[in-house]
C-alpha positions as a printed Julia matrix, in Angstrom:
431×3 Matrix{Float64}:
  81.78   94.38  109.09
  79.49   92.76  111.63
  76.13   91.36  110.53
  74.45   93.98  112.68
  76.17   96.82  110.83
  75.5    95.28  107.43
  71.82   94.87  108.22
  71.22   98.37  109.56
  68.5   100.15  107.58
  69.28  103.3   105.67
  68.92  106.5   107.69
  65.31  107.61  107.26
  65.94  111.33  107.84
  68.47  111.61  105.02
  66.51  109.23  102.8
  63.45  111.48  102.98
  65.51  114.63  102.46
  67.02  113.26   99.26
  63.79  111.67   98.04
  62.26  115.14   98.0
  64.77  115.93   95.24
  64.02  112.76   93.28
  67.17  111.04   94.56
  67.41  107.6    96.13
  69.63  106.85   99.16
  70.42  103.15   99.45
  72.82  100.64  100.95
  74.7    98.93   98.13
  74.95   95.14   98.26
  78.72   94.75   98.38
  78.48   91.01   97.78
  76.99   91.63   94.32
  79.87   92.08   91.86
  77.96   94.3    89.43
  76.58   96.52   92.18
  80.04   96.84   93.74
  81.62   97.73   90.39
  79.09  100.49   89.76
  79.69  101.91   93.24
  83.49  101.66   92.95
  83.55  103.37   89.56
  81.58  106.26   91.03
  83.91  106.56   94.04
  86.99  106.42   91.8
  85.58  109.13   89.58
  84.78  111.28   92.61
  88.44  111.34   93.67
  89.67  111.98   90.09
  91.5   108.65   90.04
  92.28  106.67   86.92
  89.56  104.41   85.55
  90.01  101.11   87.4
  90.98   97.98   85.5
  88.82   94.84   85.71
  91.57   93.22   87.82
  91.56   96.13   90.27
  87.77   96.05   90.53
  87.78   92.31   91.17
  90.47   92.64   93.85
  88.73   95.48   95.63
  85.45   93.59   95.51
  87.08   90.53   97.04
  88.75   92.55   99.81
  86.01   95.09  100.6
  82.69   93.85   99.29
  81.79   91.79  102.34
  83.16   93.8   105.27
  82.24   97.41  104.52
  78.97   99.32  104.52
  78.61  100.87  101.06
  76.08  103.65  100.58
  75.12  105.39   97.37
  72.84  108.2    96.25
  71.2   107.3    92.96
  69.61  109.52   90.32
  67.52  107.3    88.07
  67.46  110.05   85.42
  71.27  110.28   85.22
  73.25  109.24   82.16
  74.58  106.12   83.94
  71.72  105.41   86.35
  73.26  102.26   87.83
  76.22  104.29   89.13
  75.57  106.41   92.23
  76.05  110.16   92.03
  77.41  110.17   95.6
  79.11  107.58   97.79
  80.31  106.68  101.27
  82.0   103.59  102.67
  82.07  102.96  106.43
  83.01  100.3   108.95
  83.61   99.89  112.69
  87.22  100.07  113.89
  89.05  100.48  117.18
  90.58  103.91  117.78
  93.45  104.08  120.28
  92.92  106.64  123.03
  95.17  107.76  125.92
  95.89  105.04  128.46
  96.71  102.26  125.96
  93.0   101.75  125.43
  90.73  101.68  122.42
  87.26  103.02  121.76
  84.98  101.54  119.08
  84.57  104.1   116.31
  82.79  104.5   112.99
  85.37  104.95  110.22
  83.92  107.09  107.44
  85.57  107.14  104.02
  84.91  107.43  100.31
  82.68  110.51  100.62
  82.15  111.77   97.07
  79.56  113.78   95.19
  79.56  113.91   91.38
  80.33  117.28   89.85
  76.91  117.14   88.14
  75.11  117.05   91.49
  76.98  119.59   93.63
  75.3   122.18   95.87
  72.19  120.11   96.49
  72.8   119.11  100.11
  73.82  115.58   99.17
  77.07  115.6   101.15
  75.25  116.86  104.24
  72.65  114.13  103.93
  75.34  111.45  103.55
  77.59  112.63  106.4
  74.76  113.23  108.87
  73.27  109.85  107.98
  76.51  108.15  108.97
  76.57  109.96  112.3
  73.11  108.63  113.08
  74.15  105.19  111.82
  77.12  105.21  114.19
  74.89  106.02  117.15
  72.48  103.27  116.11
  75.38  100.86  116.65
  76.33  102.39  120.03
  79.58  103.72  118.57
  80.51  106.84  120.58
  82.94  108.33  118.06
  83.13  108.83  114.29
  86.41  109.51  112.49
  87.75  110.24  109.03
  90.81  111.39  107.13
  89.91  114.29  104.88
  90.79  115.26  101.33
  89.5   118.81  101.89
  89.71  120.45  105.3
  86.88  122.96  104.84
  84.06  120.43  104.66
  83.7   118.48  107.87
  83.78  121.03  110.71
  80.15  121.89  109.96
  79.26  118.34  111.02
  81.14  118.52  114.34
  84.41  116.93  113.2
  87.72  118.54  114.15
  91.44  117.73  113.71
  92.63  115.5   116.56
  95.86  113.99  115.22
  98.38  115.71  113.0
 101.19  114.38  110.82
 104.26  115.66  109.02
 105.75  115.15  105.6
 109.56  115.11  105.66
 111.99  115.95  102.88
 115.57  114.96  103.72
 118.75  115.85  101.84
 120.87  112.75  102.41
 124.09  114.51  101.34
 123.78  116.73  104.41
 123.18  113.82  106.78
 125.65  112.06  109.05
 124.19  109.54  111.47
 124.8   110.46  115.12
 122.06  108.37  116.7
 122.24  105.02  118.47
 124.1   102.15  116.86
 121.48   99.5   116.0
 122.25   96.06  117.39
 119.98   94.04  115.14
 119.77   93.29  111.43
 117.96   94.84  108.48
 117.03   92.44  105.71
 115.02   92.56  102.52
 111.74   90.62  102.6
 108.69   90.19  100.41
 105.22   91.42  101.22
 104.07   87.84  101.67
 106.87   87.21  104.16
 105.79   90.25  106.15
 102.04   89.62  105.99
 101.74   88.01  109.44
 104.84   89.31  111.26
 104.27   92.86  110.06
 100.65   93.0   111.16
 101.69   91.68  114.58
 104.16   94.57  114.85
 101.48   97.05  113.81
  99.18   95.74  116.54
 101.93   96.0   119.18
 102.63   99.6   118.23
  99.0   100.64  117.8
  97.95  100.61  121.45
 100.91  102.77  122.45
  99.87  105.66  120.23
  96.56  107.53  120.55
  95.07  108.11  117.11
  96.12  104.8   115.59
  93.33  102.49  114.44
  92.85   98.79  113.95
  93.11   97.63  110.37
  93.76   94.58  108.24
  92.33   93.28  104.98
  92.49   95.79  102.15
  94.34   98.5   104.06
  97.11   96.08  105.06
  97.26   94.38  101.65
  97.6    97.77   99.98
 100.35   98.81  102.38
 102.39   95.71  101.48
 101.84   96.1    97.75
  99.99   92.8    97.53
  96.85   94.0    95.76
  96.69   92.42   92.28
  96.26   94.92   89.49
  97.9    97.77   91.4
 100.68   98.97   89.11
 102.23  101.09   91.86
 102.73   98.04   94.07
 105.38   96.66   91.72
 107.65   99.57   92.67
 107.63   98.8    96.4
 110.55   97.34   98.33
 110.32   96.11  101.93
 112.86   95.61  104.7
 112.35   94.07  108.13
 114.36   94.77  111.26
 115.14   91.78  113.49
 116.61   92.2   116.97
 119.74   90.29  118.05
 117.53   87.33  118.99
 116.03   87.23  115.5
 112.64   88.6   116.58
 111.01   90.98  114.04
 110.68   94.44  115.62
 109.95   96.75  112.7
 109.67   97.2   108.96
 109.82   99.84  106.24
 108.1   100.02  102.84
 109.58  102.3   100.2
 110.1   102.9    96.5
 112.97  104.37   94.51
 112.44  106.99   91.81
 115.24  107.48   89.28
 116.4   110.86   88.03
 117.12  110.18   84.34
 119.59  113.09   84.25
 121.68  111.8    87.18
 121.65  108.17   88.29
 123.19  109.14   91.63
 120.24  111.42   92.36
 117.46  108.94   93.16
 114.57  109.85   95.41
 113.55  107.32   98.06
 109.86  107.6    98.9
 109.29  106.16  102.34
 105.68  104.98  102.5
 105.73  103.25  105.88
 108.15  102.83  108.77
 106.83  101.02  111.84
 109.09  100.2   114.79
 108.17   98.48  118.03
 111.5    99.38  119.7
 113.86  102.35  119.65
 116.57  100.05  118.3
 114.4    99.04  115.35
 113.55  102.7   114.72
 117.22  103.66  114.57
 118.13  100.67  112.42
 115.45  101.29  109.82
 116.04  105.04  109.55
 119.79  104.58  109.23
 119.23  102.04  106.45
 117.0   104.52  104.61
 119.29  107.54  104.99
 122.51  105.78  104.02
 121.29  104.07  100.85
 123.67  104.49   97.91
 122.65  106.61   94.91
 119.88  108.35   96.87
 120.01  112.14   97.19
 116.57  112.78   98.7
 114.31  110.89  101.06
 110.67  111.93  101.26
 108.55  110.48  104.05
 104.79  110.98  104.16
 102.57  110.88  107.26
 105.21  110.84  109.96
 104.44  111.65  113.63
 104.86  115.22  114.85
 107.2   114.03  117.63
 109.52  112.17  115.24
 112.97  111.93  116.94
 114.87  111.59  113.66
 116.3   115.12  113.58
 118.01  114.48  116.9
 119.75  111.44  115.37
 121.61  113.28  112.6
 124.21  116.02  112.69
 122.4   118.58  110.51
 119.0   119.44  111.94
 118.16  121.51  108.86
 118.72  118.62  106.49
 115.11  117.71  107.28
 112.4   120.02  105.95
 108.98  119.61  107.55
 105.46  120.22  106.32
 102.66  119.66  108.83
  99.15  118.59  107.93
  95.91  117.87  109.72
  95.19  114.18  109.3
  92.71  112.42  111.59
  89.44  114.22  112.3
  87.28  113.06  115.19
  83.59  113.6   115.96
  82.34  112.79  119.47
  78.76  111.49  119.48
  78.21  109.87  122.89
  80.02  112.0   125.47
  79.81  109.66  128.5
  80.99  106.6   126.54
  83.71  108.44  124.64
  85.2   110.26  127.63
  85.03  107.2   129.91
  86.97  105.17  127.32
  90.26  107.06  127.87
  92.39  107.89  130.89
  93.33  111.34  132.19
  96.42  113.06  133.52
  95.04  114.38  136.81
  92.52  113.16  139.39
  89.56  115.27  140.35
  86.3   116.56  138.93
  85.86  118.5   135.72
  82.53  119.82  134.45
  82.28  120.7   130.77
  79.42  122.16  128.75
  79.23  121.07  125.11
  77.41  122.94  122.35
  76.41  120.66  119.47
  74.09  122.08  116.78
  73.2   118.53  115.68
  72.29  117.62  119.27
  74.27  114.39  119.67
  76.78  115.58  122.28
  74.99  118.63  123.66
  74.77  118.98  127.43
  76.74  119.59  130.59
  78.86  116.67  131.72
  80.71  115.86  134.93
  83.97  113.94  134.44
  85.11  112.37  137.73
  88.66  111.05  137.46
  90.08  108.58  139.99
  93.72  108.39  141.06
  94.17  105.64  138.44
  93.25  108.09  135.67
  90.0   106.27  134.94
  86.85  108.35  134.65
  83.12  108.13  135.11
  81.02  110.58  133.15
  77.42  111.65  133.68
  75.1   114.52  132.86
  74.93  117.23  135.51
  73.28  120.56  136.32
  76.43  121.82  138.06
  78.17  124.95  136.78
  80.7   124.21  134.05
  84.45  124.71  134.51
  84.7   125.15  130.74
  82.34  125.5   127.78
  83.16  124.49  124.23
  81.85  123.41  120.86
  81.71  119.73  120.0
  84.49  120.49  117.5
  86.78  121.62  120.31
  85.97  118.46  122.24
  87.01  116.4   119.22
  90.38  118.15  119.09
  90.92  117.69  122.83
  89.84  114.06  122.85
  93.11  112.33  121.93
  95.23  114.66  124.05
  97.22  116.33  121.29
  95.69  119.81  120.94
  96.17  122.09  123.98
  93.05  123.62  125.46
  94.88  126.93  125.71
  95.27  126.9   121.89
  91.55  126.34  121.42
  90.77  129.02  123.99
  92.96  131.52  122.16
  91.07  130.66  118.96
  87.76  131.38  120.68
  86.59  127.75  120.55
  86.28  127.28  124.3
  85.88  129.41  127.39
  86.73  128.74  131.0
  89.66  127.11  132.75
  91.92  126.02  129.87
  94.81  125.24  132.22
  92.63  122.82  134.17
  91.44  121.21  130.94
  95.04  120.65  129.87
  95.91  118.97  133.15
  93.12  116.49  132.52
  93.16  115.99  128.75
  96.78  116.31  127.59
  98.39  112.94  126.84
 102.07  112.03  127.33
 102.25  110.68  123.75
 101.34  112.82  120.75
  98.41  111.34  118.82
  99.21  110.03  115.36
  97.59  107.95  112.63
 100.03  106.26  110.26
  97.64  105.53  107.37
  94.99  107.07  105.17
  91.63  105.34  105.15
């Protein structure tokens, strides 16, 4: 995290609101090992995770203590007063938007409130504080992945990128897709540390919804975090093209069925491909592995072409989930950061109960797809909530869908011509 972000003062509005209840809102010094441990134990407890080992705490502190903004709500009368009763962890990251561009965004994570302190407005104070903190850094967008989908719409967030979980019966699968020309080979996480991240960066700008990441998120993905028992189960393969250039990788684990050794489950955690050849090569490797009866793949894109590469379309069962939620804060900066599908002028009116994005805005799009955005008094072509704007922003949710749900009024067809993107938005990780 930048020095500027680390040094930002705590949000005064939320601090005063919580102080009225005898609670203390504070930035936690992530460089202090004891302070970080107390914060991390509270966050872990909030997500019902296992009590962390000293090795896990030390690793997380090393990876996250210096480059994240940690916030806690403290109750000095609680049984463990040094541990916060509520937490958040945030940092700036680049969010890919249509046009192979990125917008700086405030990534919000680790939002927890202890069971002992529910229904006291603590979550509202925390989440709204981070929205104001984002604006204080001139970040036009906030984003999060949610554990519970009923919480964040009240703060102006809305689903903008969806994902699918796949369950594949390998006994019903015969590969009919392209014949890969390269080579799949087993590698270690250390071997993939640099090449793999370079592939991630190449792929990221081609897909709205992806975000920049490294450090802890990348280390965790490769199974390189010391003290993480689950990481010992991971296996990694890399796909090299005919010239020997790495073009993709997959991370997976195998789960044995003790009643039938030929009935393993392969859990595919990550599959990233920079070329269609690498995509075909990695998926074929996964689907044709001996002694595996079922492949489960979590967080796959909604436009996954896999089912068109096998002979039995119904061998793949699909479960869709909302994944990335977006909150627009600075309308001119956010909308000017992306490109659009049609030239012309579009005027939109935004209703935002928290006031950040409220107003009527003229979006003037050039033939190049680039836009300038300014406040206007002109009549609006469409009116919508800030939530609807968040769903439209990455180009994946049709305006006509939101109109049918009563979330916007006006010319939905015109909105779709402007906002819809040629690539479905997708985020490949949790954060």
